[in-house]
C-alpha positions in Angstrom: 81.1 114.6 109.2 78.8 115.7 112.0 76.5 112.1 112.2 80.2 110.1 112.5 81.4 112.7 115.4 77.5 111.6 117.1 78.1 107.7 116.3 81.8 107.8 117.8 80.1 109.9 120.9 77.6 107.3 121.5 80.4 104.5 121.4 82.8 106.2 123.9 80.0 106.4 126.5 78.3 102.9 126.1 81.9 101.4 126.2 82.7 103.5 129.8 78.9 101.9 130.8 80.0 98.8 130.2 83.6 98.7 132.1 82.0 97.7 135.2 80.5 94.1 133.3 82.5 91.1 133.8 82.9 90.6 129.9 83.8 93.7 128.9 86.5 93.7 132.0 87.5 89.9 130.6 88.1 91.4 126.8 90.3 94.5 128.4 92.5 92.1 130.0 92.3 88.7 128.4 93.1 90.8 125.0 96.0 93.0 126.9 97.7 89.5 127.7 97.7 88.9 123.3 99.1 92.1 123.5 96.4 93.8 121.6 95.3 97.0 123.8 91.6 98.0 123.5 90.7 101.6 123.9 87.0 102.3 125.6 86.0 103.1 121.5 86.8 99.9 120.2 85.2 98.1 123.4 82.5 100.1 122.6 83.0 98.4 118.6 82.7 95.1 120.3 79.7 95.5 122.0 77.6 97.0 118.8 78.9 93.9 117.5 77.4 91.7 119.9 74.2 93.5 119.5 74.1 93.3 115.7 74.7 89.6 116.1 72.3 88.7 118.5 69.7 90.2 116.6 70.8 89.3 113.0 70.9 85.6 115.0 67.1 85.6 115.5 67.3 85.4 111.4 70.2 83.9 110.5 71.8 81.2 111.9 75.2 82.6 113.0 76.3 81.1 116.3 75.0 79.3 119.3 76.8 81.1 121.3 74.5 84.6 122.3 75.7 84.9 125.6 77.8 88.3 125.8 80.3 86.9 128.6 80.3 83.5 126.5 81.2 85.6 123.5 83.5 87.5 124.3 85.7 84.4 125.1 84.8 82.1 122.8 84.7 84.1 119.6 86.5 87.8 120.6 89.7 86.6 122.5 89.8 83.5 120.7 89.9 85.7 117.2 92.7 87.9 118.6 94.5 84.9 119.6 95.8 85.6 116.2 98.0 88.1 116.9 100.2 85.8 118.7 101.2 84.0 115.6 101.8 87.7 113.5 105.1 89.8 113.3 103.9 93.1 114.1 104.3 94.5 110.8 102.0 92.2 109.4 99.1 93.0 112.3 99.4 96.2 112.1 99.0 97.3 108.6 98.8 94.1 106.2 96.5 92.6 104.1 94.4 89.7 105.1 91.4 87.6 104.0 89.3 85.4 106.0 87.7 82.6 104.6 84.2 81.2 105.4 83.7 84.2 107.9 80.3 83.7 108.5 79.4 85.6 111.6 82.8 88.1 111.1 85.1 85.5 112.7 87.8 86.0 113.4 88.3 88.9 110.5 86.0 90.8 112.4 87.6 91.2 116.1 91.1 91.7 114.9 89.9 94.8 112.3 88.5 96.5 115.4 91.5 95.8 117.6 94.0 97.2 114.5 92.2 99.4 112.3 95.5 99.6 110.2 94.2 96.1 108.5 93.1 96.0 105.1 90.4 93.7 105.3 88.6 91.1 103.0 85.8 88.9 104.2 84.7 85.7 102.1 81.6 83.7 102.9 79.5 81.5 100.8 76.2 82.0 102.2 74.5 85.0 100.7 72.3 85.6 103.6 75.7 85.5 106.3 77.5 87.8 103.7 74.3 90.5 104.2 75.2 90.4 107.9 78.9 91.4 107.3 77.9 94.0 105.2 75.4 95.0 107.5 78.1 94.9 110.4 80.6 96.7 108.6 78.8 99.7 107.8 77.3 100.1 111.3 80.6 99.2 113.1 82.1 102.4 110.5 84.7 100.1 109.4 87.1 101.4 106.4 89.1 99.2 104.6 87.1 96.1 104.3 85.5 94.3 101.4 83.1 91.7 101.7 83.2 88.6 99.0 80.2 86.3 98.8 81.7 83.1 96.8 83.2 79.9 97.0 86.9 79.8 98.3 87.8 77.1 95.5 86.1 79.8 92.8 87.6 83.5 94.1 91.3 81.8 94.8 91.6 81.9 90.6 90.2 85.6 90.2 93.1 88.1 90.1 93.4 90.8 92.3 92.7 87.9 95.6 95.0 85.3 94.0 98.5 85.5 95.9 97.3 89.1 96.8 97.2 88.7 100.8 99.9 89.1 103.3 97.7 86.7 105.5 94.7 84.2 105.7 92.7 83.7 108.5 90.3 80.1 108.7 88.1 79.2 111.6 86.2 76.4 111.9 86.2 75.8 108.0 87.8 72.1 107.3 90.5 69.6 107.3 93.8 70.8 107.2 94.6 69.4 103.9 91.4 70.9 102.6 92.1 74.0 104.8 95.8 74.1 102.6 94.2 74.2 99.9 91.8 76.7 100.2 93.9 79.3 101.9 97.2 78.9 100.3 96.2 80.2 96.7 95.5 83.3 98.4 98.6 84.1 100.1 101.1 85.9 98.8 104.7 84.7 98.5 106.3 85.6 102.0 102.6 85.8 103.6 101.4 83.2 106.3 98.0 81.2 107.1 96.5 80.9 109.9 94.3 78.1 111.0 92.2 77.5 114.4 92.3 74.0 115.3 92.1 72.1 118.7 94.9 70.2 120.0 93.6 67.5 117.2 95.1 69.6 114.8 98.8 67.2 115.8 97.0 64.4 113.9 95.7 66.3 111.0 98.5 68.3 110.5 100.4 64.3 109.5 97.9 63.7 107.2 97.9 67.1 105.6 101.8 67.2 104.6 101.1 66.5 101.1 98.6 68.9 101.0 100.1 71.6 102.4 104.0 71.3 100.2 101.4 71.1 97.1 99.9 74.4 97.2 103.1 76.0 98.1 103.1 76.0 102.5 105.6 74.9 105.0 104.5 74.2 108.9 106.2 76.8 110.7 104.3 75.9 114.5 101.8 75.1 116.2 101.4 77.5 119.0 99.0 76.2 121.9 96.3 79.3 123.3 95.2 79.1 126.9 92.1 81.1 126.4 88.8 81.4 129.5 86.1 78.8 129.0 88.5 77.2 125.9 90.8 76.1 128.4 94.0 74.7 126.5 91.8 73.5 123.3 93.0 76.2 120.8 95.7 75.8 118.6 96.9 78.4 115.9 98.4 76.0 112.8 100.8 78.2 111.2 102.1 77.8 107.9 103.9 80.3 105.8 104.0 80.8 101.6 107.5 79.3 100.1 106.6 78.6 96.8 103.6 79.8 94.1 100.6 77.8 94.6 100.3 75.5 91.0 97.6 76.8 89.0 95.2 73.8 89.3 94.8 74.4 92.7 92.0 75.1 94.7 90.4 72.5 92.2 86.9 73.2 91.9 84.1 73.7 94.8 83.6 70.8 96.9 86.7 69.0 95.5 89.1 69.7 98.2 87.0 68.7 100.5 85.6 65.0 99.0 88.8 64.6 97.8 92.1 65.8 100.0 95.4 65.8 98.4 
């Protein structure tokens, strides 16, 4: 217990020291505009996250964005924008899965901001999964599981299939393939949030069959204006309205090569 107390004390002190820098001020202010209110402890966790990200990035290819202010805007705030697409009961205590988590985005920022969430981070590359395991331990996050594997395989696993309140996917694949990779994890009445750009409208038209075939329905496309991203970001929101047929997702690689 003493070690935990010391850890959290160091986070609080560090967050207070950082409050004068532009990136931290931007994170605090812009997250509040998204409906996310961060305490000093959480701001400290975000900075520790940055330190670990840049350290590991020298050995594992996690991100091309490495400057603190840019990480705040292009990664952290972008991740937290999912708040705009989620009802209160889901964001405060739901169970979610992040498909293709990579550097922990968007799943880890959401878990930091909403500690009551139960998270599963899925990453196919073992080195990146090792980073996620290290990061979760370093930040002291509870109720977070890291799974190494492909969504096509894990989507058939009991306990994961149709077991989540919401599913996140950021920079994974085209919308048709993404529907097949995400909707199998989503419970009936749950939600999928896909992070896309303004080109999403054309993608959605071409993905209508895939969304319907895997049990989904398009709810809305949310335009998100963020510093450094301008009006590029779109959140494509799907609701799970029917069970996903057992044959989906198809075997690894097929959804991307032969979209429905």
